[in-house]
N, C-alpha and C positions, 0 to 999 in steps of 0.2 A: 504494500500500500504506500509506503514512504517513497518507494521508487517511482510510483506514478506521480506523486506530488513533486518529486525532484525533476521529472520531465517537464512539468508545468512551470515550476519555479524552485530553484534551490532554497530560496528564502522560506518559501512555504513548507518545504520538507524540513528545514531546520526548526521552524516554529512547531510543527507537528511532533518532531522528535523531542523538543524541549517540553512540550505540553504533556505528552503521553508516556515518555520513557525517561530513564536516567542515563542514557547513553552519553549525552554531552557532559554531564557532571563527572562521569567515569573517565571520559576521554581527556578532559582538560582539568587542570588543577584549580583554575579560577573561573569565575563567571565572566570575567572581562574579555578573555580571548574569544570565546564563542560569540559574545556580543559584538566585538569588533569584526569578527569573521562574518557575522550576519550582514553587516553593512558594507564591508570592504571586499572580502574574498569568500563569498558563499559556497562556491564549488569546492574550494580548497578545504574549508571547514567541514563540509559534508563528507568529503573524501577521507579526511583524516579521522573523523569520527567512525566512519564505516570500516576503515582499515583497522582502527583500534579495536573495534568490536569483534573483528574476525579472529584476532589472536592475542588480545589483551596487550597490545603494543603495536607499533609500526616498525616492521623489520623487512629488510631485503627488497623484494619486488614491490611490496606495498608502498615504499617510498616513491617508486616510479609512478604509481597511480596518483599519489598526492601531488607530485610535481606536474603531472599531466593536467590535473585539475587546476593547479596554479596557472599554468599556461593558458587554459581556457578562460580563467578570470582576467588575466592580463590582456588576452585577445579581445574580450568583451569591452574592457576599458579603451583599448586602442581603436576598436571598431566604432565605438560611440563617439570618440573624439574626432575621427576622420569624417564621420557622418555629419557631425555638427559643423565642421569647417566647410564641407561640401554644400550644406544648406545655406550657410552664411554667404558663400560666394555666389550662389545662384540668384 
């Protein structure tokens, strides 16, 4: 079910995880990191929490998944910036 929410919006999936599970509190030591991740890097936060849940830690290939999610987040920022510049010049 959370996977379906993630396809719609990673922020929605994070909210559902926070509301109905303790996965975020087990994955992160503080509430501040998931909160910042919600606003700044939602795919990365979601991937880290999912990888943590799979083996009680992020190890080996799981880091590749987290880095891939980070690149998706960065790509979203870069894409939105270039889209705004294109609209401003039109």
